[in-house]
Gaussian input, Z-matrix of N, CA and C with variables (Angstrom, degrees):
# hf/3-21g

backbone

0 1
 N
 C     1     B1
 C     2     B2     1     A1
 N     3     B3     2     A2     1     D1
 C     4     B4     3     A3     2     D2
 C     5     B5     4     A4     3     D3
 N     6     B6     5     A5     4     D4
 C     7     B7     6     A6     5     D5
 C     8     B8     7     A7     6     D6
 N     9     B9     8     A8     7     D7
 C    10    B10     9     A9     8     D8
 C    11    B11    10    A10     9     D9
 N    12    B12    11    A11    10    D10
 C    13    B13    12    A12    11    D11
 C    14    B14    13    A13    12    D12
 N    15    B15    14    A14    13    D13
 C    16    B16    15    A15    14    D14
 C    17    B17    16    A16    15    D15
 N    18    B18    17    A17    16    D16
 C    19    B19    18    A18    17    D17
 C    20    B20    19    A19    18    D18
 N    21    B21    20    A20    19    D19
 C    22    B22    21    A21    20    D20
 C    23    B23    22    A22    21    D21
 N    24    B24    23    A23    22    D22
 C    25    B25    24    A24    23    D23
 C    26    B26    25    A25    24    D24
 N    27    B27    26    A26    25    D25
 C    28    B28    27    A27    26    D26
 C    29    B29    28    A28    27    D27
 N    30    B30    29    A29    28    D28
 C    31    B31    30    A30    29    D29
 C    32    B32    31    A31    30    D30
 N    33    B33    32    A32    31    D31
 C    34    B34    33    A33    32    D32
 C    35    B35    34    A34    33    D33
 N    36    B36    35    A35    34    D34
 C    37    B37    36    A36    35    D35
 C    38    B38    37    A37    36    D36
 N    39    B39    38    A38    37    D37
 C    40    B40    39    A39    38    D38
 C    41    B41    40    A40    39    D39
 N    42    B42    41    A41    40    D40
 C    43    B43    42    A42    41    D41
 C    44    B44    43    A43    42    D42
 N    45    B45    44    A44    43    D43
 C    46    B46    45    A45    44    D44
 C    47    B47    46    A46    45    D45
 N    48    B48    47    A47    46    D46
 C    49    B49    48    A48    47    D47
 C    50    B50    49    A49    48    D48
 N    51    B51    50    A50    49    D49
 C    52    B52    51    A51    50    D50
 C    53    B53    52    A52    51    D51
 N    54    B54    53    A53    52    D52
 C    55    B55    54    A54    53    D53
 C    56    B56    55    A55    54    D54
 N    57    B57    56    A56    55    D55
 C    58    B58    57    A57    56    D56
 C    59    B59    58    A58    57    D57
 N    60    B60    59    A59    58    D58
 C    61    B61    60    A60    59    D59
 C    62    B62    61    A61    60    D60
 N    63    B63    62    A62    61    D61
 C    64    B64    63    A63    62    D62
 C    65    B65    64    A64    63    D63
 N    66    B66    65    A65    64    D64
 C    67    B67    66    A66    65    D65
 C    68    B68    67    A67    66    D66
 N    69    B69    68    A68    67    D67
 C    70    B70    69    A69    68    D68
 C    71    B71    70    A70    69    D69
 N    72    B72    71    A71    70    D70
 C    73    B73    72    A72    71    D71
 C    74    B74    73    A73    72    D72
 N    75    B75    74    A74    73    D73
 C    76    B76    75    A75    74    D74
 C    77    B77    76    A76    75    D75
 N    78    B78    77    A77    76    D76
 C    79    B79    78    A78    77    D77
 C    80    B80    79    A79    78    D78
 N    81    B81    80    A80    79    D79
 C    82    B82    81    A81    80    D80
 C    83    B83    82    A82    81    D81
 N    84    B84    83    A83    82    D82
 C    85    B85    84    A84    83    D83
 C    86    B86    85    A85    84    D84
 N    87    B87    86    A86    85    D85
 C    88    B88    87    A87    86    D86
 C    89    B89    88    A88    87    D87
 N    90    B90    89    A89    88    D88
 C    91    B91    90    A90    89    D89
 C    92    B92    91    A91    90    D90
 N    93    B93    92    A92    91    D91
 C    94    B94    93    A93    92    D92
 C    95    B95    94    A94    93    D93
 N    96    B96    95    A95    94    D94
 C    97    B97    96    A96    95    D95
 C    98    B98    97    A97    96    D96
 N    99    B99    98    A98    97    D97
 C   100   B100    99    A99    98    D98
 C   101   B101   100   A100    99    D99
 N   102   B102   101   A101   100   D100
 C   103   B103   102   A102   101   D101
 C   104   B104   103   A103   102   D102
 N   105   B105   104   A104   103   D103
 C   106   B106   105   A105   104   D104
 C   107   B107   106   A106   105   D105
 N   108   B108   107   A107   106   D106
 C   109   B109   108   A108   107   D107
 C   110   B110   109   A109   108   D108
 N   111   B111   110   A110   109   D109
 C   112   B112   111   A111   110   D110
 C   113   B113   112   A112   111   D111
 N   114   B114   113   A113   112   D112
 C   115   B115   114   A114   113   D113
 C   116   B116   115   A115   114   D114
 N   117   B117   116   A116   115   D115
 C   118   B118   117   A117   116   D116
 C   119   B119   118   A118   117   D117
 N   120   B120   119   A119   118   D118
 C   121   B121   120   A120   119   D119
 C   122   B122   121   A121   120   D120
 N   123   B123   122   A122   121   D121
 C   124   B124   123   A123   122   D122
 C   125   B125   124   A124   123   D123
 N   126   B126   125   A125   124   D124
 C   127   B127   126   A126   125   D125
 C   128   B128   127   A127   126   D126
 N   129   B129   128   A128   127   D127
 C   130   B130   129   A129   128   D128
 C   131   B131   130   A130   129   D129
 N   132   B132   131   A131   130   D130
 C   133   B133   132   A132   131   D131
 C   134   B134   133   A133   132   D132
 N   135   B135   134   A134   133   D133
 C   136   B136   135   A135   134   D134
 C   137   B137   136   A136   135   D135
 N   138   B138   137   A137   136   D136
 C   139   B139   138   A138   137   D137
 C   140   B140   139   A139   138   D138
 N   141   B141   140   A140   139   D139
 C   142   B142   141   A141   140   D140
 C   143   B143   142   A142   141   D141
 N   144   B144   143   A143   142   D142
 C   145   B145   144   A144   143   D143
 C   146   B146   145   A145   144   D144
 N   147   B147   146   A146   145   D145
 C   148   B148   147   A147   146   D146
 C   149   B149   148   A148   147   D147
 N   150   B150   149   A149   148   D148
 C   151   B151   150   A150   149   D149
 C   152   B152   151   A151   150   D150
 N   153   B153   152   A152   151   D151
 C   154   B154   153   A153   152   D152
 C   155   B155   154   A154   153   D153
 N   156   B156   155   A155   154   D154
 C   157   B157   156   A156   155   D155
 C   158   B158   157   A157   156   D156
 N   159   B159   158   A158   157   D157
 C   160   B160   159   A159   158   D158
 C   161   B161   160   A160   159   D159
 N   162   B162   161   A161   160   D160
 C   163   B163   162   A162   161   D161
 C   164   B164   163   A163   162   D162
 N   165   B165   164   A164   163   D163
 C   166   B166   165   A165   164   D164
 C   167   B167   166   A166   165   D165
 N   168   B168   167   A167   166   D166
 C   169   B169   168   A168   167   D167
 C   170   B170   169   A169   168   D168
 N   171   B171   170   A170   169   D169
 C   172   B172   171   A171   170   D170
 C   173   B173   172   A172   171   D171
 N   174   B174   173   A173   172   D172
 C   175   B175   174   A174   173   D173
 C   176   B176   175   A175   174   D174
 N   177   B177   176   A176   175   D175
 C   178   B178   177   A177   176   D176
 C   179   B179   178   A178   177   D177
 N   180   B180   179   A179   178   D178
 C   181   B181   180   A180   179   D179
 C   182   B182   181   A181   180   D180
 N   183   B183   182   A182   181   D181
 C   184   B184   183   A183   182   D182
 C   185   B185   184   A184   183   D183
 N   186   B186   185   A185   184   D184
 C   187   B187   186   A186   185   D185
 C   188   B188   187   A187   186   D186
 N   189   B189   188   A188   187   D187
 C   190   B190   189   A189   188   D188
 C   191   B191   190   A190   189   D189
 N   192   B192   191   A191   190   D190
 C   193   B193   192   A192   191   D191
 C   194   B194   193   A193   192   D192
 N   195   B195   194   A194   193   D193
 C   196   B196   195   A195   194   D194
 C   197   B197   196   A196   195   D195
 N   198   B198   197   A197   196   D196
 C   199   B199   198   A198   197   D197
 C   200   B200   199   A199   198   D198
 N   201   B201   200   A200   199   D199
 C   202   B202   201   A201   200   D200
 C   203   B203   202   A202   201   D201
 N   204   B204   203   A203   202   D202
 C   205   B205   204   A204   203   D203
 C   206   B206   205   A205   204   D204
 N   207   B207   206   A206   205   D205
 C   208   B208   207   A207   206   D206
 C   209   B209   208   A208   207   D207
 N   210   B210   209   A209   208   D208
 C   211   B211   210   A210   209   D209
 C   212   B212   211   A211   210   D210
 N   213   B213   212   A212   211   D211
 C   214   B214   213   A213   212   D212
 C   215   B215   214   A214   213   D213
 N   216   B216   215   A215   214   D214
 C   217   B217   216   A216   215   D215
 C   218   B218   217   A217   216   D216
 N   219   B219   218   A218   217   D217
 C   220   B220   219   A219   218   D218
 C   221   B221   220   A220   219   D219
 N   222   B222   221   A221   220   D220
 C   223   B223   222   A222   221   D221
 C   224   B224   223   A223   222   D222
 N   225   B225   224   A224   223   D223
 C   226   B226   225   A225   224   D224
 C   227   B227   226   A226   225   D225
 N   228   B228   227   A227   226   D226
 C   229   B229   228   A228   227   D227
 C   230   B230   229   A229   228   D228
 N   231   B231   230   A230   229   D229
 C   232   B232   231   A231   230   D230
 C   233   B233   232   A232   231   D231
 N   234   B234   233   A233   232   D232
 C   235   B235   234   A234   233   D233
 C   236   B236   235   A235   234   D234
 N   237   B237   236   A236   235   D235
 C   238   B238   237   A237   236   D236
 C   239   B239   238   A238   237   D237
 N   240   B240   239   A239   238   D238
 C   241   B241   240   A240   239   D239
 C   242   B242   241   A241   240   D240
 N   243   B243   242   A242   241   D241
 C   244   B244   243   A243   242   D242
 C   245   B245   244   A244   243   D243
 N   246   B246   245   A245   244   D244
 C   247   B247   246   A246   245   D245
 C   248   B248   247   A247   246   D246
 N   249   B249   248   A248   247   D247
 C   250   B250   249   A249   248   D248
 C   251   B251   250   A250   249   D249
 N   252   B252   251   A251   250   D250
 C   253   B253   252   A252   251   D251
 C   254   B254   253   A253   252   D252
 N   255   B255   254   A254   253   D253
 C   256   B256   255   A255   254   D254
 C   257   B257   256   A256   255   D255
 N   258   B258   257   A257   256   D256
 C   259   B259   258   A258   257   D257
 C   260   B260   259   A259   258   D258
 N   261   B261   260   A260   259   D259
 C   262   B262   261   A261   260   D260
 C   263   B263   262   A262   261   D261
 N   264   B264   263   A263   262   D262
 C   265   B265   264   A264   263   D263
 C   266   B266   265   A265   264   D264
 N   267   B267   266   A266   265   D265
 C   268   B268   267   A267   266   D266
 C   269   B269   268   A268   267   D267
 N   270   B270   269   A269   268   D268
 C   271   B271   270   A270   269   D269
 C   272   B272   271   A271   270   D270
 N   273   B273   272   A272   271   D271
 C   274   B274   273   A273   272   D272
 C   275   B275   274   A274   273   D273
 N   276   B276   275   A275   274   D274
 C   277   B277   276   A276   275   D275
 C   278   B278   277   A277   276   D276
 N   279   B279   278   A278   277   D277
 C   280   B280   279   A279   278   D278
 C   281   B281   280   A280   279   D279
 N   282   B282   281   A281   280   D280
 C   283   B283   282   A282   281   D281
 C   284   B284   283   A283   282   D282
 N   285   B285   284   A284   283   D283
 C   286   B286   285   A285   284   D284
 C   287   B287   286   A286   285   D285
 N   288   B288   287   A287   286   D286
 C   289   B289   288   A288   287   D287
 C   290   B290   289   A289   288   D288
 N   291   B291   290   A290   289   D289
 C   292   B292   291   A291   290   D290
 C   293   B293   292   A292   291   D291
 N   294   B294   293   A293   292   D292
 C   295   B295   294   A294   293   D293
 C   296   B296   295   A295   294   D294
 N   297   B297   296   A296   295   D295
 C   298   B298   297   A297   296   D296
 C   299   B299   298   A298   297   D297
 N   300   B300   299   A299   298   D298
 C   301   B301   300   A300   299   D299
 C   302   B302   301   A301   300   D300
 N   303   B303   302   A302   301   D301
 C   304   B304   303   A303   302   D302
 C   305   B305   304   A304   303   D303
 N   306   B306   305   A305   304   D304
 C   307   B307   306   A306   305   D305
 C   308   B308   307   A307   306   D306
 N   309   B309   308   A308   307   D307
 C   310   B310   309   A309   308   D308
 C   311   B311   310   A310   309   D309

   B1=1.5182
   B2=1.5217
   B3=1.3277
   B4=1.4533
   B5=1.4879
   B6=1.3109
   B7=1.4225
   B8=1.5958
   B9=1.2110
   B10=1.4648
   B11=1.6052
   B12=1.2935
   B13=1.4513
   B14=1.6493
   B15=1.3684
   B16=1.3866
   B17=1.5692
   B18=1.3285
   B19=1.3724
   B20=1.5589
   B21=1.3394
   B22=1.3409
   B23=1.4650
   B24=1.4346
   B25=1.3989
   B26=1.5748
   B27=1.4202
   B28=1.4856
   B29=1.4743
   B30=1.4040
   B31=1.5476
   B32=1.4011
   B33=1.3523
   B34=1.4985
   B35=1.3685
   B36=1.2927
   B37=1.4564
   B38=1.5789
   B39=1.3714
   B40=1.2938
   B41=1.5629
   B42=1.2704
   B43=1.5445
   B44=1.5469
   B45=1.3155
   B46=1.3714
   B47=1.5591
   B48=1.3671
   B49=1.3777
   B50=1.5812
   B51=1.2622
   B52=1.4951
   B53=1.6010
   B54=1.3439
   B55=1.3771
   B56=1.5853
   B57=1.2284
   B58=1.5136
   B59=1.5101
   B60=1.2322
   B61=1.3441
   B62=1.6316
   B63=1.4182
   B64=1.4500
   B65=1.5876
   B66=1.2815
   B67=1.5199
   B68=1.4802
   B69=1.1887
   B70=1.5113
   B71=1.5025
   B72=1.3279
   B73=1.5008
   B74=1.4873
   B75=1.3300
   B76=1.4866
   B77=1.4774
   B78=1.2203
   B79=1.4801
   B80=1.6725
   B81=1.2577
   B82=1.3958
   B83=1.5126
   B84=1.3510
   B85=1.4082
   B86=1.4508
   B87=1.2704
   B88=1.4192
   B89=1.5391
   B90=1.3241
   B91=1.4714
   B92=1.4978
   B93=1.4716
   B94=1.4551
   B95=1.4508
   B96=1.3557
   B97=1.3837
   B98=1.7029
   B99=1.3204
   B100=1.5085
   B101=1.4872
   B102=1.3698
   B103=1.4947
   B104=1.4482
   B105=1.3430
   B106=1.4582
   B107=1.5627
   B108=1.2713
   B109=1.4783
   B110=1.5040
   B111=1.2753
   B112=1.5129
   B113=1.4391
   B114=1.4231
   B115=1.3408
   B116=1.5600
   B117=1.3286
   B118=1.6380
   B119=1.4115
   B120=1.3022
   B121=1.4143
   B122=1.6368
   B123=1.4056
   B124=1.5302
   B125=1.5412
   B126=1.3811
   B127=1.4592
   B128=1.4624
   B129=1.4047
   B130=1.5394
   B131=1.5301
   B132=1.3499
   B133=1.5669
   B134=1.3303
   B135=1.5041
   B136=1.3973
   B137=1.5387
   B138=1.3866
   B139=1.4103
   B140=1.5429
   B141=1.3396
   B142=1.5093
   B143=1.5491
   B144=1.3875
   B145=1.4569
   B146=1.3735
   B147=1.3945
   B148=1.3689
   B149=1.5908
   B150=1.3033
   B151=1.5011
   B152=1.6168
   B153=1.4303
   B154=1.4492
   B155=1.5612
   B156=1.2862
   B157=1.4712
   B158=1.5776
   B159=1.3880
   B160=1.4464
   B161=1.4702
   B162=1.3605
   B163=1.5117
   B164=1.5088
   B165=1.3252
   B166=1.4554
   B167=1.4129
   B168=1.3812
   B169=1.4974
   B170=1.5160
   B171=1.3495
   B172=1.4355
   B173=1.5523
   B174=1.3772
   B175=1.4035
   B176=1.5173
   B177=1.2795
   B178=1.3935
   B179=1.5389
   B180=1.3244
   B181=1.5252
   B182=1.5121
   B183=1.1881
   B184=1.4758
   B185=1.5264
   B186=1.3937
   B187=1.4125
   B188=1.3784
   B189=1.2917
   B190=1.4509
   B191=1.5768
   B192=1.3529
   B193=1.3680
   B194=1.5666
   B195=1.3367
   B196=1.5473
   B197=1.6889
   B198=1.2377
   B199=1.4952
   B200=1.4401
   B201=1.4273
   B202=1.5066
   B203=1.4542
   B204=1.3264
   B205=1.4401
   B206=1.6467
   B207=1.1954
   B208=1.5744
   B209=1.4964
   B210=1.3871
   B211=1.4393
   B212=1.4922
   B213=1.4561
   B214=1.4252
   B215=1.5344
   B216=1.4192
   B217=1.5221
   B218=1.4892
   B219=1.2931
   B220=1.4997
   B221=1.5342
   B222=1.2853
   B223=1.4536
   B224=1.5723
   B225=1.2100
   B226=1.5387
   B227=1.4817
   B228=1.2532
   B229=1.4134
   B230=1.5088
   B231=1.2792
   B232=1.4790
   B233=1.4943
   B234=1.2355
   B235=1.4760
   B236=1.4030
   B237=1.3511
   B238=1.3944
   B239=1.6127
   B240=1.3278
   B241=1.3175
   B242=1.4461
   B243=1.2463
   B244=1.4437
   B245=1.4984
   B246=1.3132
   B247=1.4176
   B248=1.6029
   B249=1.3463
   B250=1.4663
   B251=1.4460
   B252=1.3503
   B253=1.4614
   B254=1.4769
   B255=1.3817
   B256=1.4838
   B257=1.5610
   B258=1.3359
   B259=1.3852
   B260=1.5385
   B261=1.2743
   B262=1.4528
   B263=1.6579
   B264=1.2895
   B265=1.5351
   B266=1.5945
   B267=1.3332
   B268=1.4798
   B269=1.4461
   B270=1.3759
   B271=1.4529
   B272=1.6501
   B273=1.2467
   B274=1.4308
   B275=1.4761
   B276=1.3694
   B277=1.5165
   B278=1.4308
   B279=1.3701
   B280=1.4655
   B281=1.4492
   B282=1.3560
   B283=1.3720
   B284=1.5612
   B285=1.2818
   B286=1.5233
   B287=1.4463
   B288=1.2101
   B289=1.5802
   B290=1.5138
   B291=1.3325
   B292=1.4974
   B293=1.4944
   B294=1.4320
   B295=1.4590
   B296=1.4925
   B297=1.3112
   B298=1.4592
   B299=1.5040
   B300=1.2984
   B301=1.4846
   B302=1.5382
   B303=1.3369
   B304=1.4552
   B305=1.4608
   B306=1.2702
   B307=1.4771
   B308=1.5302
   B309=1.3084
   B310=1.4681
   B311=1.5117
   A1=112.28
   A2=121.05
   A3=123.37
   A4=109.81
   A5=119.52
   A6=127.94
   A7=107.09
   A8=118.86
   A9=119.59
   A10=117.10
   A11=114.36
   A12=122.71
   A13=99.68
   A14=113.60
   A15=123.57
   A16=105.47
   A17=121.98
   A18=122.06
   A19=120.21
   A20=116.40
   A21=123.13
   A22=118.35
   A23=115.46
   A24=123.16
   A25=109.87
   A26=109.27
   A27=111.91
   A28=111.75
   A29=113.76
   A30=113.48
   A31=121.86
   A32=114.44
   A33=116.61
   A34=111.06
   A35=126.24
   A36=128.56
   A37=111.08
   A38=117.79
   A39=121.24
   A40=113.49
   A41=111.63
   A42=115.87
   A43=109.40
   A44=117.19
   A45=120.09
   A46=113.48
   A47=114.17
   A48=117.17
   A49=115.20
   A50=117.32
   A51=121.34
   A52=108.29
   A53=119.89
   A54=122.10
   A55=106.42
   A56=121.58
   A57=124.40
   A58=117.96
   A59=114.72
   A60=124.67
   A61=114.66
   A62=107.69
   A63=116.87
   A64=109.16
   A65=120.02
   A66=123.69
   A67=116.07
   A68=116.16
   A69=124.22
   A70=108.94
   A71=117.93
   A72=122.60
   A73=108.71
   A74=118.34
   A75=115.01
   A76=111.13
   A77=124.81
   A78=126.42
   A79=105.87
   A80=113.29
   A81=123.09
   A82=110.82
   A83=114.96
   A84=118.42
   A85=111.58
   A86=123.43
   A87=128.96
   A88=111.94
   A89=114.25
   A90=118.63
   A91=113.21
   A92=113.88
   A93=117.22
   A94=118.12
   A95=115.13
   A96=125.86
   A97=110.87
   A98=107.56
   A99=111.22
   A100=112.06
   A101=118.92
   A102=118.24
   A103=116.94
   A104=114.70
   A105=122.15
   A106=109.41
   A107=126.23
   A108=127.56
   A109=113.61
   A110=119.71
   A111=123.18
   A112=111.21
   A113=125.70
   A114=129.98
   A115=105.94
   A116=114.19
   A117=111.01
   A118=110.27
   A119=120.21
   A120=118.43
   A121=121.28
   A122=105.27
   A123=113.46
   A124=106.90
   A125=120.69
   A126=122.90
   A127=111.65
   A128=107.70
   A129=119.08
   A130=107.58
   A131=117.81
   A132=122.64
   A133=120.06
   A134=115.84
   A135=118.14
   A136=115.21
   A137=112.67
   A138=119.10
   A139=115.22
   A140=113.01
   A141=117.92
   A142=103.08
   A143=110.33
   A144=119.72
   A145=110.58
   A146=127.94
   A147=130.65
   A148=104.54
   A149=118.47
   A150=123.78
   A151=102.68
   A152=108.49
   A153=112.86
   A154=111.52
   A155=116.67
   A156=117.30
   A157=109.13
   A158=118.22
   A159=119.42
   A160=112.90
   A161=118.20
   A162=123.30
   A163=110.74
   A164=117.45
   A165=117.38
   A166=112.59
   A167=118.85
   A168=114.14
   A169=105.37
   A170=124.74
   A171=122.26
   A172=107.48
   A173=118.90
   A174=114.79
   A175=117.08
   A176=118.65
   A177=125.26
   A178=115.01
   A179=110.98
   A180=116.02
   A181=110.79
   A182=122.84
   A183=128.75
   A184=116.77
   A185=117.16
   A186=120.68
   A187=117.17
   A188=118.75
   A189=128.33
   A190=105.66
   A191=116.85
   A192=123.09
   A193=107.92
   A194=119.11
   A195=121.50
   A196=110.41
   A197=109.71
   A198=113.23
   A199=118.80
   A200=111.64
   A201=117.66
   A202=105.20
   A203=121.73
   A204=121.35
   A205=113.75
   A206=108.67
   A207=112.82
   A208=107.89
   A209=116.87
   A210=121.88
   A211=102.89
   A212=112.32
   A213=120.87
   A214=106.93
   A215=111.28
   A216=119.78
   A217=105.21
   A218=118.59
   A219=128.72
   A220=114.36
   A221=115.97
   A222=114.76
   A223=109.42
   A224=115.31
   A225=125.56
   A226=108.39
   A227=119.66
   A228=119.67
   A229=113.71
   A230=117.91
   A231=118.44
   A232=113.35
   A233=122.53
   A234=121.43
   A235=117.75
   A236=117.08
   A237=123.41
   A238=109.82
   A239=122.54
   A240=125.30
   A241=115.62
   A242=121.82
   A243=127.35
   A244=111.09
   A245=115.73
   A246=121.41
   A247=116.29
   A248=109.19
   A249=120.74
   A250=114.97
   A251=118.31
   A252=124.98
   A253=109.67
   A254=117.50
   A255=122.45
   A256=105.54
   A257=122.67
   A258=124.29
   A259=108.23
   A260=120.31
   A261=125.80
   A262=107.90
   A263=108.42
   A264=116.50
   A265=99.25
   A266=120.37
   A267=120.98
   A268=108.41
   A269=118.61
   A270=124.40
   A271=105.48
   A272=122.93
   A273=122.96
   A274=111.26
   A275=117.59
   A276=118.82
   A277=109.78
   A278=117.66
   A279=123.93
   A280=114.06
   A281=122.34
   A282=130.52
   A283=109.63
   A284=115.45
   A285=121.26
   A286=114.34
   A287=113.95
   A288=116.07
   A289=115.10
   A290=111.05
   A291=118.86
   A292=113.04
   A293=115.90
   A294=123.73
   A295=106.56
   A296=122.25
   A297=125.46
   A298=116.48
   A299=112.87
   A300=118.87
   A301=112.97
   A302=116.78
   A303=117.36
   A304=115.04
   A305=121.64
   A306=124.04
   A307=113.10
   A308=118.68
   A309=122.53
   A310=113.46
   D1=144.02
   D2=-178.11
   D3=-84.51
   D4=163.24
   D5=174.48
   D6=-92.47
   D7=124.45
   D8=167.20
   D9=-76.21
   D10=165.39
   D11=-175.10
   D12=-81.83
   D13=138.32
   D14=173.17
   D15=-89.46
   D16=105.19
   D17=-178.96
   D18=-66.62
   D19=-26.84
   D20=175.59
   D21=-75.18
   D22=-40.54
   D23=175.69
   D24=-70.55
   D25=-37.21
   D26=-177.52
   D27=-67.46
   D28=-43.37
   D29=170.18
   D30=-56.41
   D31=-34.78
   D32=173.79
   D33=-71.71
   D34=-38.08
   D35=176.23
   D36=-60.22
   D37=-46.90
   D38=177.53
   D39=-59.51
   D40=-40.12
   D41=-177.30
   D42=-70.76
   D43=-38.84
   D44=179.35
   D45=-69.20
   D46=-41.92
   D47=177.87
   D48=-68.11
   D49=-40.04
   D50=-178.54
   D51=-73.03
   D52=-45.56
   D53=179.69
   D54=-66.18
   D55=-43.52
   D56=171.05
   D57=-52.94
   D58=-29.40
   D59=-178.35
   D60=-92.18
   D61=-4.61
   D62=170.06
   D63=92.30
   D64=13.81
   D65=171.61
   D66=-95.99
   D67=130.80
   D68=175.16
   D69=-96.84
   D70=178.14
   D71=-179.12
   D72=-63.25
   D73=-43.70
   D74=-178.24
   D75=-69.05
   D76=-30.57
   D77=176.67
   D78=-60.51
   D79=-48.14
   D80=-175.28
   D81=-65.17
   D82=-38.74
   D83=-178.24
   D84=-74.65
   D85=-31.03
   D86=172.52
   D87=-67.13
   D88=-46.22
   D89=-174.42
   D90=-70.03
   D91=-26.39
   D92=173.01
   D93=-99.66
   D94=11.10
   D95=174.54
   D96=54.31
   D97=40.11
   D98=176.76
   D99=-86.63
   D100=141.49
   D101=175.74
   D102=-69.60
   D103=-27.65
   D104=-171.39
   D105=-134.72
   D106=148.06
   D107=177.58
   D108=-84.10
   D109=-8.65
   D110=-173.56
   D111=-51.22
   D112=-40.82
   D113=-171.90
   D114=-68.81
   D115=-36.96
   D116=177.98
   D117=-69.85
   D118=-39.46
   D119=173.33
   D120=-60.42
   D121=-31.59
   D122=175.97
   D123=-73.44
   D124=-34.09
   D125=172.35
   D126=-53.38
   D127=-57.77
   D128=-172.60
   D129=-52.84
   D130=-46.06
   D131=179.25
   D132=-70.81
   D133=-16.65
   D134=176.53
   D135=90.20
   D136=8.68
   D137=178.30
   D138=-77.19
   D139=-28.02
   D140=174.22
   D141=-144.11
   D142=162.77
   D143=172.78
   D144=-102.12
   D145=156.05
   D146=-176.58
   D147=-73.47
   D148=153.46
   D149=176.95
   D150=-69.55
   D151=160.57
   D152=176.59
   D153=-56.71
   D154=-41.64
   D155=-177.57
   D156=-62.34
   D157=-39.67
   D158=176.33
   D159=-65.28
   D160=-39.64
   D161=176.98
   D162=-61.65
   D163=-41.39
   D164=175.87
   D165=-66.26
   D166=-40.81
   D167=-176.89
   D168=-69.64
   D169=-40.82
   D170=-174.71
   D171=-67.65
   D172=-34.31
   D173=174.82
   D174=-64.41
   D175=-29.28
   D176=170.45
   D177=-68.39
   D178=-42.50
   D179=175.33
   D180=-63.30
   D181=-44.42
   D182=178.57
   D183=-85.02
   D184=-7.26
   D185=-176.39
   D186=55.44
   D187=51.60
   D188=-177.29
   D189=-138.36
   D190=158.71
   D191=174.13
   D192=-69.19
   D193=149.56
   D194=178.32
   D195=-57.68
   D196=-39.92
   D197=178.15
   D198=-59.76
   D199=-20.53
   D200=-173.06
   D201=-88.74
   D202=-6.83
   D203=172.88
   D204=-91.29
   D205=-4.45
   D206=-178.53
   D207=-102.19
   D208=150.90
   D209=171.07
   D210=-125.56
   D211=133.17
   D212=-178.34
   D213=-86.17
   D214=158.88
   D215=174.65
   D216=-53.04
   D217=134.82
   D218=176.40
   D219=73.54
   D220=9.04
   D221=177.43
   D222=-97.48
   D223=153.57
   D224=-179.93
   D225=-99.65
   D226=138.84
   D227=178.03
   D228=-113.99
   D229=2.87
   D230=-171.69
   D231=-73.25
   D232=-51.04
   D233=172.09
   D234=-54.73
   D235=-46.87
   D236=179.12
   D237=-62.82
   D238=-41.61
   D239=178.34
   D240=-59.94
   D241=-39.67
   D242=175.47
   D243=-57.43
   D244=-51.94
   D245=-179.11
   D246=-62.45
   D247=-41.91
   D248=178.44
   D249=-67.08
   D250=-40.23
   D251=174.65
   D252=-56.33
   D253=-50.57
   D254=-173.32
   D255=-65.67
   D256=-33.92
   D257=-178.21
   D258=-71.28
   D259=-41.59
   D260=-177.38
   D261=-60.44
   D262=-45.33
   D263=-169.23
   D264=-68.08
   D265=-44.34
   D266=-173.91
   D267=-62.18
   D268=-43.17
   D269=-175.30
   D270=-67.20
   D271=-39.44
   D272=178.69
   D273=-68.02
   D274=-40.02
   D275=-179.42
   D276=-65.31
   D277=-45.61
   D278=172.77
   D279=-51.58
   D280=-48.54
   D281=-179.93
   D282=-60.64
   D283=-49.51
   D284=172.78
   D285=-57.15
   D286=-43.13
   D287=178.11
   D288=-64.23
   D289=-42.48
   D290=169.48
   D291=-53.01
   D292=-52.87
   D293=-176.74
   D294=-58.86
   D295=-46.52
   D296=175.50
   D297=-52.97
   D298=-49.86
   D299=179.15
   D300=-64.13
   D301=-42.03
   D302=175.11
   D303=-68.96
   D304=-30.73
   D305=179.20
   D306=-79.03
   D307=-19.53
   D308=-177.51
   D309=-71.98

């Protein structure tokens, strides 16, 4: 039997990853060309899951595989989240440093 996606933990993971990468709901709404932010709040609360198209776009935004945005039933996300948050912060700092060097 296959494991299903845990929408509550997945929503929490998305919220943590996106906020940790410095994105707010308005940024995500604009990036995904959504008319209203309600669907993002519904993802974060675990009421719905993002569409495959949105998962693909978010995976590109965060530079992770789509499957790494999902949490399966019975899976813990705590250890993985600590490592991923540090990775995102490091990438953002390196990107910002590159930008500063190029603009100087």
